[in-house]
C-alpha positions in Angstrom: 88.1 122.6 134.7 85.8 122.3 132.1 85.2 119.6 130.5 86.3 120.7 126.5 89.5 122.9 126.5 88.8 126.4 124.2 91.4 126.9 122.6 91.8 129.4 119.4 91.9 129.3 116.2 94.5 129.7 115.3 96.1 127.1 117.8 93.9 124.3 116.4 96.5 121.2 116.1 96.4 119.0 113.1 93.8 115.5 113.6 96.3 114.3 110.3 98.1 111.6 112.5 100.5 108.0 111.5 98.0 105.6 111.8 99.8 102.9 113.6 103.0 103.5 115.6 106.5 101.9 115.2 106.2 99.4 117.9 102.5 98.2 117.8 104.1 97.0 114.4 106.8 95.1 114.4 104.6 92.7 116.8 101.6 92.8 114.8 104.3 91.0 112.0 105.1 88.5 114.5 101.7 88.0 114.6 100.5 88.2 111.1 104.1 85.3 110.3 103.3 83.0 112.4 99.2 82.6 111.4 100.8 82.9 108.1 103.6 80.0 108.8 102.0 78.3 111.5 97.7 79.1 110.4 94.9 77.3 111.7 97.0 75.9 114.8 98.4 79.0 115.0 96.1 80.8 115.3 94.3 78.6 118.1 97.2 78.9 120.0 97.3 83.0 120.0 93.9 83.3 120.3 94.2 80.7 123.3 97.2 82.9 125.0 95.2 86.9 124.0 91.9 85.6 125.5 89.5 84.9 122.3 88.5 81.7 123.1 89.3 79.3 126.1 89.6 75.7 125.7 85.5 75.0 125.3 84.4 77.6 123.2 84.4 77.3 119.3 86.1 79.8 117.2 84.3 79.5 114.1 80.5 79.3 113.1 79.3 77.9 110.6 76.2 79.3 108.7 74.3 76.4 109.9 75.9 77.2 113.8 74.7 81.1 112.9 71.2 80.1 111.9 71.3 78.3 115.1 72.4 81.4 118.2 70.0 83.5 115.7 66.5 81.8 116.7 67.3 82.0 120.4 67.4 86.0 119.9 63.6 87.4 121.6 62.4 88.4 118.2 62.1 91.8 118.8 65.5 92.4 118.1 65.6 89.6 116.0 63.5 92.6 114.2 65.9 95.8 115.3 68.9 93.5 113.0 66.6 92.6 110.0 64.8 97.0 109.5 68.8 98.1 110.1 70.7 95.0 107.6 67.8 96.6 104.7 68.1 100.4 105.2 72.3 99.6 104.7 71.6 97.6 102.1 68.7 99.8 100.2 71.7 102.6 100.9 74.1 99.9 99.3 72.6 99.0 96.7 72.0 102.2 95.1 75.3 102.6 95.1 75.8 100.1 93.5 73.6 100.5 90.7 75.6 103.9 90.5 78.3 101.8 88.9 77.2 100.6 85.5 79.6 98.5 82.7 80.5 101.6 80.0 81.8 101.3 76.5 83.0 104.0 74.2 84.6 104.4 70.6 88.8 104.2 70.4 90.9 103.8 67.0 89.6 101.4 65.2 87.5 99.6 67.6 86.2 99.5 71.2 87.2 100.1 74.7 85.0 100.1 78.4 85.1 98.5 81.5 82.7 95.7 83.5 83.1 96.0 86.9 83.2 92.7 89.2 83.2 92.0 92.3 85.8 90.1 94.6 85.1 86.1 95.7 85.5 86.6 99.0 85.8 88.7 101.8 87.0 89.4 105.6 84.5 91.2 107.6 86.3 92.9 110.4 83.9 93.9 113.9 85.9 95.2 117.2 83.9 93.2 120.0 86.6 94.0 122.9 84.6 96.4 125.3 81.6 96.7 122.9 80.5 94.3 121.0 79.5 95.6 117.3 76.5 94.4 115.8 76.0 97.2 113.8 79.6 96.9 112.2 79.0 93.5 111.4 75.8 94.6 109.1 77.8 97.9 108.2 80.3 95.8 106.0 78.2 91.8 105.6 75.3 94.0 103.8 77.4 95.8 101.7 80.1 93.1 100.5 76.9 91.0 99.3 75.1 94.3 98.4 78.4 94.6 96.2 77.8 90.8 94.6 80.4 89.0 96.6 79.8 86.0 96.8 81.3 84.7 100.2 81.7 86.4 103.2 83.7 86.0 106.3 83.6 88.1 109.9 85.5 88.1 112.4 84.9 89.3 115.4 86.2 88.2 119.4 84.4 87.4 122.3 80.6 87.2 119.6 78.1 87.4 121.5 74.9 86.6 120.5 73.2 89.5 119.1 76.6 89.7 117.2 76.5 86.6 115.9 72.7 87.0 114.8 73.7 90.1 113.2 76.2 87.7 111.0 73.4 85.3 110.1 71.0 87.5 108.8 73.1 90.2 107.6 74.1 87.0 105.2 77.7 86.1 106.3 79.2 82.5 105.6 81.0 82.0 108.6 82.2 83.8 112.1 85.5 83.2 113.9 85.7 84.4 116.7 88.8 85.8 117.4 90.1 89.3 116.9 92.7 91.4 116.5 96.3 91.0 114.2 95.7 87.9 114.5 91.8 87.3 112.8 93.2 90.2 110.2 96.2 87.5 109.2 93.6 84.6 108.8 91.9 86.3 106.7 94.6 87.4 104.6 95.9 84.0 104.2 93.9 81.5 105.0 93.8 79.3 108.0 92.4 75.3 108.4 88.9 76.0 107.1 89.2 79.7 106.4 90.0 80.4 103.5 92.0 83.6 102.1 90.3 87.2 101.3 90.3 89.4 98.8 89.2 91.6 100.2 89.0 93.0 104.0 87.4 95.5 105.9 86.2 97.5 108.9 86.8 99.1 111.9 89.5 97.8 114.6 91.8 98.7 117.6 95.9 99.0 116.3 96.5 95.7 116.6 94.6 95.1 113.9 95.3 98.7 112.0 99.1 97.3 111.8 97.7 94.1 110.6 95.8 95.4 107.9 98.7 97.0 106.6 101.3 94.4 106.5 99.0 92.1 104.5 97.3 95.5 102.6 100.5 94.0 99.5 98.2 90.4 99.8 94.8 91.6 99.9 92.9 95.4 99.5 91.7 96.5 102.3 89.4 99.7 103.1 91.4 101.8 105.2 93.5 102.2 108.0 91.8 104.6 110.6 91.9 105.4 113.6 90.5 106.7 117.1 87.3 107.8 116.1 86.1 111.8 115.5 83.1 114.2 115.6 83.1 118.2 115.0 80.1 120.3 115.6 79.6 123.3 114.0 76.8 124.8 116.5 75.1 128.4 116.4 72.5 130.1 118.5 69.8 127.5 116.5 71.2 125.1 118.2 69.8 122.6 121.3 73.0 122.6 124.4 71.4 119.8 125.7 72.0 118.2 121.7 74.9 119.0 121.7 76.7 117.9 124.3 74.7 114.4 124.3 76.6 113.8 120.4 79.7 114.8 121.7 79.9 112.6 124.6 78.4 110.3 122.2 81.3 110.4 120.8 83.2 110.7 123.2 82.3 107.3 125.2 83.3 104.9 122.0 87.3 105.0 123.2 89.5 107.1 125.4 91.1 108.2 122.6 88.5 109.2 120.6 87.9 113.3 119.7 85.0 115.1 120.4 85.2 118.7 119.0 82.8 121.7 119.0 83.1 124.5 116.6 81.0 127.6 117.8 80.0 130.6 116.0 78.3 131.7 119.3 80.2 132.3 123.2 77.1 131.6 124.2 76.3 128.2 123.1 79.8 127.0 123.9 79.5 128.0 127.3 76.8 126.4 127.8 77.9 123.8 126.0 80.5 123.1 128.8 78.2 123.3 131.2 75.3 120.7 129.5 78.4 118.2 129.1 79.3 118.6 132.2 75.5 117.8 134.0 75.5 114.8 131.8 78.3 113.5 132.8 76.9 112.9 136.0 75.1 110.0 136.0 76.4 109.0 132.3 77.4 104.8 133.1 80.2 105.3 130.7 81.6 109.7 131.7 85.5 107.3 132.8 85.6 106.3 129.5 84.9 109.6 127.9 86.1 112.0 130.4 89.2 110.7 129.2 88.9 111.2 125.3 87.2 114.6 126.4 91.0 115.8 127.1 91.4 115.0 123.7 89.4 117.3 122.3 88.9 120.7 122.3 86.2 123.8 121.8 87.0 127.0 119.4 85.2 129.5 118.2 84.3 130.9 115.1 84.0 134.2 114.3 81.5 133.4 111.2 80.2 130.9 109.0 83.1 131.0 107.0 85.8 130.6 109.1 84.1 128.3 110.5 84.1 125.3 107.7 87.1 126.2 106.4 88.1 125.0 110.4 86.0 121.6 109.9 88.2 121.7 105.6 91.3 122.1 107.9 90.3 118.8 110.2 88.9 116.8 107.5 87.7 114.7 110.9 85.6 111.5 110.3 82.3 112.9 111.1 81.3 116.2 111.2 77.2 117.6 111.9 75.6 120.9 111.6 74.0 121.6 113.8 72.7 125.0 112.2 70.6 126.9 110.6 70.0 126.7 107.1 72.1 123.6 107.2 72.1 121.9 103.7 72.9 125.7 102.6 76.4 125.0 104.0 76.5 121.4 101.8 79.2 123.0 99.3 81.4 124.9 100.7 82.1 122.1 102.5 85.1 119.9 101.3 86.4 117.3 103.6 85.0 115.1 105.7 84.3 111.4 106.4 80.3 111.8 106.3 78.2 114.7 107.0 74.7 115.4 108.7 73.0 118.0 107.9 70.7 119.9 110.5 70.2 119.6 114.3 68.1 116.3 114.1 71.1 114.5 112.0 72.3 113.0 115.2 75.6 111.1 114.3 74.9 109.0 116.1 71.4 107.7 113.9 75.1 107.0 111.2 76.2 105.1 113.4 73.3 102.5 113.7 72.5 102.0 110.1 70.0 105.0 108.5 72.3 104.6 105.6 74.9 104.7 104.0 78.4 103.6 106.0 80.0 103.7 109.3 83.6 103.0 108.1 85.3 106.3 107.6 88.9 107.5 107.3 90.0 109.3 110.0 93.2 111.3 111.7 92.1 113.7 108.2 93.0 111.3 105.4 88.8 112.5 105.0 91.3 114.9 102.5 92.1 111.6 100.3 89.4 109.2 100.8 86.3 107.7 101.6 84.0 105.9 103.7 84.1 102.3 103.3 81.2 101.9 100.4 80.4 98.3 98.0 83.4 100.1 96.0 86.2 98.0 97.8 84.3 95.2 97.0 84.5 95.5 92.9 87.2 95.9 90.4 86.9 97.6 87.7 88.5 96.1 84.7 88.8 97.1 81.2 89.1 95.8 77.9 89.9 96.7 74.1 88.4 95.7 71.0 91.0 96.9 67.5 88.7 95.2 64.7 89.4 97.8 62.3 92.7 98.4 61.6 93.6 101.1 58.3 91.5 103.2 61.3 94.1 102.2 63.9 96.7 103.5 62.0 97.3 106.7 63.7 97.4 104.2 66.8 99.9 102.1 66.1 102.3 104.4 64.1 102.2 106.3 67.7 102.7 103.6 69.8 105.3 102.1 67.5 106.9 106.1 68.6 106.2 106.0 72.3 108.2 102.7 72.5 111.0 103.9 70.9 111.1 106.6 73.3 111.0 104.7 75.8 113.9 102.1 74.4 111.1 99.3 75.0 111.5 98.1 71.1 110.4 94.9 71.9 107.1 97.2 72.2 107.3 98.6 68.9 108.0 95.3 67.4 104.3 94.3 68.6 102.4 97.4 67.1 104.1 96.8 64.4 103.3 93.3 63.4 99.2 95.7 63.1 100.9 97.8 60.5 99.6 98.5 57.3 101.0 98.7 53.9 101.2 102.2 52.7 98.3 102.6 50.4 96.4 99.1 51.9 92.6 99.0 53.2 92.5 94.9 54.8 
């Protein structure tokens, strides 16, 4: 049996799906409400029941505690974290610099925008099957680059490297709790944990359900589902490298979705053989084999056809393992993150090249982008009228529109700014 089923381009399924099922949403709602109403005691009870902590483990690590754990990390690992943080910070600060206050003339005055960060952010980092210090870096560093003044991390069963990443990234504290209970605590507050203004970061279906439930109360980044990778490959690609990239995606989770769009049958067949060979000694092969069942391989007739398929899928990650890959960029429109050329492995994006690895899934790349400083920023507009004579047409238009809408008090409010005909005041 082939590791990846081969299907025709006409049979390609959609990646669009509901972010969360109704049963999980309903069960998560119970947990969220228990934490919202029960506070810190309810949070501790749920964390103990679900095994996030035991009776002897701390539930909260403040900045001092994070700093103490950082000192226990080998210097080479500290240096690894610092290099990764520096790259993510460099990219996030460039994003922030691209957003500027603006000021433009309007009749009788000026209007503009100011850009302000939220005051407090909650950053979730998964910690179930694998510790993910990279997710701590991606979320906390981005929040700090946006100018957020207080940043909390939630991560269940944090390892020392995760705690060290929180310390170096600039977290104020870490909550050693996961799932819906962690999201509820970040949204509503619990004991020492203050309510946050924005909650971001990847997570399992319980985290996603809770983010959906609290999204009317706080800002969230996205409702992400299982991770996805689409690789477009031609004869210039190395089958062993393609196989390694697809398996790197497959080992994430049994729900992950690895997809190969090949431009030649020979590269497709060679990649299938390499996947099978590499699975033989892959420590995570059990997970990867299950995930491979979710994916597929397909043959495109030419580059334009391959790009059409990729746009149809709108995947989280899109890797271009083709000759002259930069020339293809203008022809691709829907993806969370693009990896251009044979050397640009998706895994380098996972591990802190700079751009964020928290990305839209399930086809939502058609309407949303990945986590960035923008998720922590508010665009605040302002208006100033200081020349009523120049604003008279604007004022009359406001009066007329208000009356078309049946809102007479609106009209009268504008009318108080009208000048008598012939007035120069």
